[in-house]
C-alpha positions as CSV (number, residue, x, y, z in Angstrom):
1,M,-77.3,-49.5,55.9
2,D,-76.6,-45.9,57.0
3,R,-78.1,-43.1,55.0
4,T,-74.8,-41.8,53.6
5,R,-74.1,-45.2,52.1
6,L,-77.7,-45.5,50.9
7,L,-77.5,-42.1,49.3
8,Q,-74.2,-42.9,47.6
9,D,-75.6,-46.1,46.1
10,W,-78.6,-44.3,44.8
11,L,-76.5,-41.5,43.3
12,G,-74.3,-44.2,41.6
13,R,-77.4,-45.5,39.9
14,C,-78.5,-42.0,38.9
15,L,-75.1,-41.2,37.5
16,P,-73.7,-44.5,36.3
17,G,-70.0,-44.7,35.5
18,Q,-69.3,-41.1,36.8
19,T,-67.0,-40.2,39.6
20,V,-68.8,-38.1,42.1
21,A,-67.4,-36.2,45.0
22,L,-69.9,-35.3,47.8
23,A,-69.5,-32.3,50.2
24,P,-71.9,-30.7,52.6
25,A,-73.8,-27.8,50.9
26,S,-76.1,-26.4,53.5
27,A,-78.6,-27.3,56.2
28,D,-81.9,-25.9,57.3
29,A,-84.1,-26.1,60.4
30,S,-85.3,-29.6,59.7
31,F,-84.0,-33.1,59.3
32,R,-83.1,-32.4,55.7
33,R,-79.5,-32.3,54.6
34,Y,-78.0,-31.0,51.4
35,F,-74.8,-32.1,49.6
36,R,-73.1,-30.7,46.6
37,A,-72.1,-33.5,44.2
38,T,-69.2,-32.5,41.9
39,L,-68.8,-34.6,38.8
40,A,-65.5,-35.3,36.9
41,D,-66.2,-32.6,34.4
42,G,-66.5,-30.0,37.1
43,S,-70.3,-29.7,36.9
44,T,-72.3,-29.9,40.1
45,R,-75.6,-31.1,41.4
46,I,-77.4,-30.8,44.7
47,V,-78.5,-33.9,46.6
48,M,-81.3,-33.5,49.1
49,D,-81.4,-36.1,51.9
50,A,-84.8,-36.0,53.6
51,P,-85.4,-39.0,55.8
52,P,-89.0,-40.2,55.1
53,S,-89.6,-40.9,58.8
54,H,-89.3,-37.1,59.4
55,E,-89.7,-35.4,56.1
56,D,-91.9,-35.7,53.0
57,C,-90.4,-34.7,49.6
58,R,-93.8,-34.5,47.9
59,P,-94.7,-31.0,49.0
60,Y,-91.3,-29.8,47.7
61,L,-91.9,-31.4,44.3
62,A,-95.4,-30.0,44.1
63,V,-94.4,-26.5,44.9
64,A,-91.3,-26.7,42.6
65,R,-93.6,-27.5,39.7
66,L,-96.0,-24.7,40.6
67,F,-93.3,-22.1,40.9
68,H,-91.4,-23.3,37.9
69,D,-94.6,-23.1,35.8
70,A,-95.0,-19.6,37.1
71,G,-91.6,-18.6,35.8
72,A,-89.6,-18.6,39.0
73,H,-86.1,-20.0,38.9
74,V,-86.2,-23.0,41.2
75,P,-84.0,-26.1,41.2
76,E,-84.7,-28.6,38.4
77,V,-85.4,-32.1,39.6
78,F,-83.2,-34.6,37.8
79,A,-84.1,-37.7,39.8
80,E,-86.2,-38.6,42.8
81,N,-86.4,-41.5,45.3
82,L,-89.4,-40.9,47.5
83,D,-89.1,-44.3,49.3
84,D,-85.7,-43.3,50.7
85,G,-86.1,-39.6,50.7
86,F,-83.5,-38.5,48.1
87,L,-83.8,-35.8,45.4
88,L,-81.1,-34.9,42.7
89,L,-81.4,-31.2,41.9
90,S,-79.7,-28.6,39.8
91,D,-77.3,-26.4,41.6
92,L,-78.3,-22.7,41.9
93,G,-74.9,-21.8,43.4
94,S,-73.6,-21.0,46.8
95,T,-74.0,-17.2,47.1
96,T,-77.2,-16.0,48.8
97,Y,-78.4,-12.5,48.7
98,L,-77.4,-12.2,52.3
99,A,-73.8,-13.3,51.8
100,H,-73.5,-11.0,48.8
101,L,-74.9,-8.0,50.5
102,E,-73.2,-8.4,53.8
103,L,-69.9,-7.5,52.0
104,D,-71.4,-4.3,50.8
105,P,-75.0,-3.5,51.8
106,A,-75.3,-0.3,49.8
107,E,-78.7,0.6,48.5
108,Q,-77.4,0.9,44.9
109,R,-75.9,-2.6,45.1
110,A,-79.0,-4.1,46.6
111,T,-81.7,-2.5,44.5
112,P,-81.1,-4.4,41.2
113,L,-81.2,-7.7,43.2
114,Y,-84.4,-6.8,45.0
115,L,-86.1,-5.7,41.8
116,D,-85.3,-9.1,40.4
117,A,-86.8,-10.7,43.6
118,I,-89.9,-8.5,43.2
119,D,-90.4,-9.6,39.6
120,A,-90.0,-13.3,40.6
121,L,-92.5,-12.8,43.4
122,I,-95.0,-11.1,41.1
123,R,-94.7,-14.1,38.7
124,I,-95.5,-16.5,41.6
125,Q,-98.4,-14.4,42.8
126,R,-99.9,-14.1,39.3
127,A,-100.0,-17.9,39.0
128,S,-102.0,-18.2,42.2
129,R,-105.2,-20.3,42.2
130,T,-107.3,-21.8,44.9
131,G,-106.9,-25.5,45.8
132,A,-103.2,-25.8,44.6
133,L,-101.6,-25.2,48.0
134,P,-102.8,-25.5,51.7
135,E,-104.7,-22.5,52.8
136,Y,-103.1,-20.1,55.3
137,D,-106.3,-20.3,57.4
138,R,-107.0,-19.2,60.9
139,E,-105.9,-22.5,62.4
140,R,-102.5,-22.5,60.7
141,L,-101.9,-18.8,61.4
142,L,-102.8,-19.2,65.1
143,R,-100.1,-21.8,65.5
144,E,-97.5,-19.3,64.3
145,L,-98.9,-16.5,66.4
146,E,-98.7,-18.7,69.5
147,L,-95.0,-19.0,69.1
148,F,-94.9,-15.8,71.1
149,P,-97.0,-16.7,74.2
150,V,-96.1,-20.5,74.1
151,W,-92.5,-20.6,73.3
152,Y,-91.2,-17.1,74.1
153,V,-93.2,-15.9,77.1
154,T,-93.9,-19.3,78.8
155,R,-91.1,-21.6,77.8
156,H,-88.2,-19.1,77.3
157,L,-89.1,-16.4,79.9
158,G,-90.8,-18.7,82.3
159,H,-93.7,-16.2,82.7
160,T,-97.3,-17.2,83.1
161,L,-99.7,-14.7,81.5
162,S,-102.6,-13.6,83.7
163,D,-106.1,-14.0,82.5
164,T,-106.2,-10.3,81.6
165,E,-102.9,-10.4,79.8
166,A,-103.9,-13.5,77.8
167,A,-107.3,-12.0,76.9
168,D,-105.7,-8.7,75.7
169,L,-103.1,-10.6,73.7
170,Y,-105.6,-12.8,71.9
171,A,-107.8,-9.8,71.2
172,V,-104.8,-8.2,69.4
173,F,-104.3,-11.5,67.5
174,D,-108.0,-11.4,66.4
175,K,-107.6,-7.9,65.0
176,I,-104.4,-8.7,63.1
177,L,-105.9,-11.9,61.7
178,D,-109.0,-10.1,60.5
179,V,-106.9,-7.6,58.6
180,N,-104.7,-10.2,57.0
181,L,-107.4,-12.7,56.0
182,G,-109.2,-9.8,54.4
183,E,-106.3,-9.3,52.0
184,P,-106.1,-10.8,48.5
185,Q,-105.0,-14.4,48.8
186,V,-102.1,-15.6,46.6
187,F,-99.3,-18.2,46.6
188,V,-97.1,-17.5,49.7
189,H,-93.5,-18.8,49.8
190,R,-93.4,-18.1,53.6
191,D,-89.6,-17.7,53.7
192,Y,-89.0,-15.3,50.9
193,H,-85.9,-13.5,52.2
194,S,-82.2,-12.9,51.7
195,R,-81.1,-16.4,52.9
196,N,-83.3,-18.2,50.5
197,L,-82.7,-16.1,47.4
198,M,-79.5,-17.0,45.4
199,L,-77.5,-15.0,43.0
200,S,-78.0,-16.9,39.8
201,T,-78.8,-16.7,36.1
202,P,-81.7,-16.0,35.8
203,N,-81.8,-14.1,39.1
204,P,-82.8,-14.9,41.7
205,G,-82.7,-18.6,42.4
206,V,-85.5,-19.4,44.8
207,L,-85.0,-22.1,47.6
208,D,-86.7,-23.4,50.7
209,F,-90.3,-23.2,49.3
210,Q,-91.6,-26.6,50.4
211,D,-93.9,-25.0,53.1
212,A,-95.6,-22.7,50.6
213,V,-99.3,-21.9,51.2
214,F,-102.2,-19.9,49.8
215,G,-102.5,-16.7,51.9
216,P,-102.3,-13.0,52.4
217,I,-100.5,-11.0,49.6
218,S,-98.5,-8.9,52.1
219,Y,-96.7,-11.9,53.8
220,D,-93.8,-12.5,51.4
221,L,-93.4,-8.7,51.0
222,V,-92.8,-8.3,54.7
223,S,-90.4,-11.3,54.7
224,L,-88.4,-9.7,51.9
225,F,-88.3,-6.0,52.9
226,K,-88.4,-6.5,56.7
227,D,-85.9,-9.4,56.6
228,A,-84.9,-10.8,60.0
229,Y,-81.3,-11.2,58.8
230,I,-80.5,-7.9,57.1
231,R,-81.9,-4.4,57.8
232,W,-83.0,-1.8,55.3
233,D,-83.8,1.8,56.1
234,E,-87.4,2.8,56.0
235,H,-87.1,4.9,52.8
236,V,-85.4,2.0,51.0
237,A,-88.1,-0.5,52.0
238,L,-90.9,1.9,51.0
239,D,-89.2,2.6,47.7
240,W,-89.1,-1.1,46.9
241,L,-92.7,-1.6,48.0
242,V,-93.8,1.2,45.7
243,R,-91.9,-0.4,42.8
244,Y,-93.6,-3.7,43.6
245,W,-97.0,-2.1,43.5
246,E,-96.2,-0.3,40.2
247,R,-94.9,-3.5,38.5
248,A,-97.7,-5.7,39.9
249,A,-100.4,-3.3,38.8
250,Q,-99.1,-3.3,35.2
251,G,-100.5,-6.8,34.5
252,R,-102.9,-9.0,36.3
253,P,-102.3,-7.6,39.8
254,A,-103.5,-10.5,42.0
255,G,-104.9,-7.8,44.2
256,A,-101.9,-5.5,44.1
257,R,-104.0,-2.4,43.3
258,R,-105.3,-2.7,46.9
259,L,-101.8,-2.6,48.3
260,R,-101.6,1.1,48.8
261,R,-103.5,0.7,52.1
262,L,-100.7,-1.7,53.3
263,L,-97.9,0.8,52.9
264,P,-98.0,2.1,56.5
265,R,-97.2,-1.4,57.8
266,L,-93.6,-1.2,56.7
267,R,-92.9,1.8,58.8
268,V,-90.0,1.2,61.3
269,D,-91.0,2.6,64.7
270,G,-88.0,4.5,66.1
271,G,-85.7,2.9,63.6
272,A,-85.7,-0.4,65.3
273,A,-84.2,-3.3,63.4
274,P,-86.4,-6.3,62.6
275,H,-85.7,-9.5,64.5
276,Q,-86.3,-13.2,64.2
277,G,-89.7,-13.1,65.8
278,A,-90.9,-10.1,63.8
279,R,-92.3,-12.2,60.9
280,Y,-94.5,-14.1,63.3
281,L,-95.9,-11.1,65.1
282,R,-96.5,-9.3,61.9
283,A,-97.7,-12.3,60.0
284,P,-101.4,-13.2,59.5
285,L,-102.7,-14.5,62.8
286,S,-105.7,-16.1,64.4
287,P,-108.5,-15.9,66.9
288,R,-108.1,-16.7,70.5
289,R,-109.1,-20.2,71.5
290,Q,-109.1,-22.0,74.8
291,G,-106.7,-24.8,75.6
292,R,-103.8,-23.8,73.2
293,L,-101.4,-22.4,75.8
294,P,-99.0,-24.7,77.8
295,E,-100.3,-26.8,80.6
296,G,-100.7,-24.8,83.8
297,H,-101.1,-21.5,81.9
298,A,-104.0,-19.2,82.9
299,A,-105.9,-19.3,79.7
300,G,-108.1,-16.5,81.1
301,G,-111.3,-14.8,80.1
């Protein structure tokens, strides 16, 4: 039986006697698919299709519970079928921050939304505790840093770094990693930006959190303010960062009182816009190790 038929049969058991119309809702960079189920009364649900051979719904469910308990607006789980990889979720709407702000990216239009996003992030960070999520450790961070030398430099550009270039690059990785792992450690969404924040009540709706980890406090702030999909002028990003610091410091700060020293990291050199790879180059990184670059690469030094 194909997955569409399997999904429809399961949905019929979840919503017996109801007429349900399915339409594609969205997709992400994985094997997951999302459908919007419209019921006869006009109400809607979201159905996640995550083939168990490629995806595991359990991390999604675990993080959803953590973030919900923290006070973030995440989808409610109405039904789950882990054997087949289906979840029936509440619908947080179809308007992302990005879609809303692309129509009019004025600062006065964006600021109320970003203050809501800041408040939601602070709630998530204040709920942080060790052992609840995977650690954003050196090993995990190194894999993200190496997207640059492995996938961009070697695979995309077809360039082989010399021993000296590789040694210099990994020395920079070491320094960045040391700084980031020295930060206060909190729950980290990992994709907290305009495409995963929905206009909703309460605002924002938070999506795509299944890869959340326990890591540096600055990570989600950079994802939010130095978004790869929408650019904000330096003075706007710095204003929002200060507002984050003020709001976080009012209660249990989860390390926010130490955030002043992080302010210079949000400076935009020469007014350059952020890009898709910026999050990985700015993100917490990891020490240089032998044997991680592609076959035939001069690991060097």
